C-alpha positions in Angstrom: 248.9 303.5 118.8 248.1 300.3 120.8 246.5 301.0 124.2 247.3 298.3 126.6 246.8 297.7 130.3 245.0 295.6 132.9 241.5 296.3 134.1 242.7 297.2 137.6 245.2 299.8 136.5 244.0 303.4 136.2 246.3 303.9 133.2 243.8 301.9 131.2 240.4 301.6 132.9 237.5 304.1 132.5 236.8 306.8 135.0 234.4 306.1 137.9 230.7 305.4 137.2 231.6 303.3 134.1 232.6 304.1 130.5 234.5 307.1 129.3 233.7 310.6 130.6 233.0 312.9 127.6 232.4 316.4 128.9 235.0 316.1 131.6 237.9 318.5 131.1 241.4 318.1 132.5 243.8 321.1 132.5 247.5 320.2 132.3 250.3 322.7 133.1 252.8 322.2 130.3 255.7 323.9 128.6 255.5 325.0 125.0 257.7 324.1 122.0 259.1 320.5 121.7 258.1 319.8 125.3 254.4 320.6 124.8 254.2 318.9 121.4 255.7 315.7 122.8 253.2 315.7 125.7 250.3 316.4 123.4 251.2 313.7 120.8 252.4 311.0 123.1 250.3 311.4 126.2 247.4 313.9 126.1 245.9 312.9 122.7 246.1 309.1 123.3 244.6 309.7 126.7 241.7 311.6 125.2 241.1 308.8 122.8 241.2 306.1 125.5 239.0 307.9 128.1 236.9 310.5 126.4 238.3 313.1 128.7 239.2 316.4 127.1 242.7 317.5 127.8 243.6 321.2 127.7 247.2 322.4 127.9 248.0 325.5 129.9 251.4 326.6 128.6 253.9 328.0 131.1 257.5 329.3 130.6 260.2 328.7 133.2 260.7 326.5 136.3 258.9 328.5 139.0 255.3 327.8 139.8 253.1 330.3 137.9 251.8 333.2 140.1 248.1 332.2 139.5 248.7 328.6 140.6 250.8 329.7 143.6 248.1 332.2 144.7 245.5 329.5 144.6 247.6 327.1 146.6 248.4 329.7 149.2 244.7 330.3 150.0 243.5 326.8 149.4 241.4 327.8 146.4 240.6 325.9 143.2 243.8 325.8 141.2 243.9 326.9 137.5 245.3 323.5 136.5 244.5 319.9 137.5 247.8 318.3 136.8 251.1 320.1 137.1 254.1 319.1 134.9 257.0 321.0 136.4 260.7 320.6 137.3 261.3 318.6 140.5 262.3 321.6 142.7 258.9 323.4 142.6 257.2 320.0 142.9 259.1 319.1 146.1 258.6 322.6 147.6 254.9 322.4 146.9 254.6 318.9 148.5 256.5 320.1 151.6 254.1 323.0 151.9 251.1 320.7 151.9 249.9 321.8 148.5 249.9 318.4 146.7 247.4 315.6 146.7 248.7 312.0 147.3 249.0 309.5 144.4 247.1 306.4 145.3 249.4 303.4 144.8 246.4 301.0 144.9 244.6 302.8 142.1 247.9 303.4 140.3 249.8 300.0 140.4 252.1 301.2 137.6 253.9 303.2 140.3 255.3 299.9 141.7 256.7 299.0 138.3 259.0 302.0 137.9 262.7 302.5 138.6 263.8 303.9 141.9 264.6 307.2 140.3 260.9 307.8 139.7 260.1 308.5 143.3 261.5 311.3 145.5 263.1 310.4 148.8 261.2 310.8 152.0 257.6 312.0 152.4 257.4 313.6 149.0 257.4 310.1 147.4 253.6 309.8 148.2 252.8 313.0 146.3 255.2 313.5 143.4 256.4 311.3 140.5 259.4 311.8 138.2 258.5 310.5 134.7 261.9 310.6 133.2 265.5 311.9 133.6 267.0 314.8 131.6 270.6 315.1 130.8 272.4 318.5 130.3 274.7 318.8 127.3 277.0 321.4 125.7 275.3 322.7 122.6 277.5 324.4 120.0 277.2 326.2 116.7 279.1 324.0 114.2 280.4 327.0 112.3 282.2 328.1 115.5 283.8 324.7 116.0 285.2 323.7 112.6 287.9 321.8 114.5 285.2 319.5 116.0 282.9 319.4 119.0 284.1 320.7 122.4 285.1 317.8 124.7 285.6 319.7 127.9 283.5 322.2 129.9 286.6 324.4 129.8 285.3 325.4 126.3 282.9 327.7 128.3 286.0 329.7 129.5 287.7 330.0 126.1 288.3 333.7 125.4 287.2 333.3 121.8 283.7 332.6 123.3 283.6 335.7 125.5 280.2 337.2 125.5 278.8 334.2 123.5 277.7 331.8 126.1 274.1 331.1 127.2 273.1 329.6 130.5 269.8 329.0 132.2 268.5 331.7 134.6 270.3 331.5 138.0 272.8 329.2 136.4 270.3 326.4 136.9 271.8 322.9 136.4 275.4 324.1 136.4 276.4 323.7 140.1 277.8 320.2 140.1 279.8 320.9 136.9 281.2 324.2 138.2 282.2 322.6 141.5 284.2 319.8 139.9 285.7 321.9 137.2 287.2 324.2 139.8 288.7 321.2 141.7 286.0 320.9 144.3 284.4 317.7 145.4 280.9 316.7 144.5 280.4 315.3 148.0 281.0 318.7 149.5 277.8 320.1 148.0 276.1 321.9 149.6 278.3 322.4 152.7 281.4 323.7 150.8 280.7 325.2 147.4 283.5 327.8 147.1 284.9 325.9 144.1 281.5 326.2 142.4 281.3 329.9 143.0 284.9 330.5 141.9 284.2 328.8 138.6 281.1 330.9 138.0 283.1 334.1 138.8 285.5 333.0 136.0 282.6 332.3 133.7 280.8 335.6 134.3 282.5 337.6 131.4 281.7 334.8 129.0 277.9 334.9 129.6 275.8 336.5 126.9 272.4 335.7 128.4 270.7 333.8 131.2 267.5 332.7 129.5 265.2 329.7 128.8 265.3 328.3 125.3 262.3 329.6 123.5 263.4 332.2 120.9 267.1 331.4 121.3 267.3 330.1 117.7 267.6 333.6 116.4 270.6 334.4 118.5 272.2 331.1 117.5 271.5 331.8 113.9 273.2 335.2 114.0 276.1 333.8 116.0 275.4 336.0 118.9 275.6 332.8 120.8 278.2 330.1 120.0 277.8 327.8 123.1 274.8 327.0 125.3 274.5 324.9 128.4 271.1 323.2 127.8 268.9 320.2 128.5 269.2 317.9 125.6 265.6 318.3 124.4 266.2 322.0 123.9 269.3 321.4 121.8 267.4 318.8 119.7 264.9 321.6 119.0 267.7 323.9 117.8 268.9 321.2 115.5 265.6 321.2 113.6 266.5 324.6 112.2 270.2 325.2 112.6 273.7 323.5 112.3 273.9 322.9 116.1 275.8 320.0 117.6 276.0 318.7 121.1 278.6 316.9 123.2 278.8 315.4 126.7 282.2 316.7 127.9 284.7 314.2 129.2 284.4 315.4 132.8 280.8 314.2 133.0 277.6 316.1 132.9 274.6 316.9 135.2 271.1 315.7 135.2 267.6 316.7 136.4 264.1 315.4 136.6 260.7 316.8 135.9 257.7 315.9 137.9 254.0 315.2 137.7 251.7 316.1 140.6 248.1 317.1 141.4 247.5 320.4 143.2 245.1 320.5 146.2 241.8 322.1 145.5 240.6 320.0 142.6 237.2 318.2 142.8 237.0 314.5 143.6 236.1 313.6 140.0 238.9 315.6 138.6 241.3 314.1 141.2 240.5 310.6 139.9 240.9 311.7 136.3 244.3 313.4 137.2 245.6 310.2 138.7 244.5 308.3 135.7 246.3 310.8 133.4 249.5 310.4 135.4 249.3 306.6 135.5 248.7 306.6 131.7 251.8 308.8 131.2 253.9 306.2 133.1 252.8 303.2 131.1 255.5 301.4 129.2 254.2 302.1 125.7 253.3 305.7 126.5 256.6 306.3 128.3 258.5 304.9 125.3 256.8 307.3 122.8 257.0 310.3 125.1 260.6 309.9 126.0 261.7 309.1 122.5 260.1 312.4 121.3 261.9 314.4 124.0 265.2 312.7 124.1 265.1 311.8 127.8 265.5 308.7 129.9 262.3 306.8 130.8 261.6 305.5 134.3 259.6 302.5 133.2 262.2 299.7 133.0 260.5 298.1 129.9 260.4 301.3 127.9 263.0 301.4 125.1 265.7 304.1 125.4 266.1 306.6 122.6 269.0 305.8 120.3 270.3 309.3 121.0 271.1 308.3 124.6 272.7 305.0 123.8 276.3 306.1 124.0 279.3 305.4 126.4 279.3 308.7 128.1 275.6 308.5 129.3 273.8 306.1 131.7 272.1 303.1 130.3 268.9 303.5 132.4 267.3 305.9 134.9 268.9 304.3 138.0 272.4 304.4 136.4 274.6 307.3 137.3 277.6 306.6 135.1 279.1 309.8 133.9 276.7 311.9 135.9 277.7 314.6 138.3 274.6 314.1 140.4 273.1 316.3 143.0 269.9 314.8 144.6 266.7 316.6 143.8 266.0 317.1 147.5 269.3 319.0 147.9 268.5 321.2 144.9 265.1 322.0 146.5 266.7 322.8 149.9 269.3 325.1 148.4 267.4 326.7 145.5 266.9 330.1 147.1 270.4 330.3 148.6 272.0 329.3 145.3 269.9 331.8 143.3 270.9 334.6 145.6 274.6 333.6 145.5 274.6 333.4 141.7 272.8 336.8 141.4 275.4 338.4 143.7 278.3 337.1 141.7 276.8 338.5 138.5 276.0 341.8 140.1 279.3 342.7 141.8 282.3 344.3 140.1 284.7 341.7 138.7 287.5 343.1 140.9 285.4 342.5 144.1 
């Protein structure tokens, strides 16, 4: 891989004191599976080769901040990781709580090159960066859809799929779709979401599981699940082993972003290395490789977009919202606890309630 960059950009220059820094170890919170492999091959390994810094991946499952990290942040102790790769919601909540170190735009000029979607609105923009945009899709077992792919989210309500639908825990990612499928207005989120909750009540008997994607291949293989609402990278993983297809329903789909951030409590030297790692991940060439491997939309405007995403029902770049039922990440962060409780209540009450 060609390593490019100016001498003033932390994405390319050595760490402080000159030269590379063999012996320095950077701990990155990451997901496993396709996600972790993509980060290792496209970002962490090239970064090691360019800087001499050893990168260690700490694998985590789920969207919530791991208890060990949260405990360290709460008491101001040394965190168990030096760079956090998480969904945008926990990143924003951590920044609001004062648990995140700022990203230095002078030392990281690549930040100014990125599309608007890369930076959160408001004060969090100083602390958190979104490296790409993820699109949700409808994954389906091809043996269950011999007539062709489902082209509407109403396929989730088909009685033939009763007890064979998989969603994420808490129905994560589904709110905008549920709101509009029940006739509600996207602009009414979060003030008036009765349409969303009505759709989820209709969907309840269809749900087989509310899980993340690791291990779901076996339930898809045995046809315990026919349909799954998933982020596209997860469906691409299923396709490596199974006859799984995916569609973007005609009503539009939802999106999300993940985040990179540095937890408070790291040493000054590690802080510098962590900023360098994040800047490196945002470079055009690194972005291109990383996002191609994942099947996500890069935020660097010069990074080529994966051929998988070049289709009329998806945006053409990260700042494009064509076909997207978009809820701002800040709204998701504000409402996350309320939405989780409401979803849990709907699934826990009798259907006649």
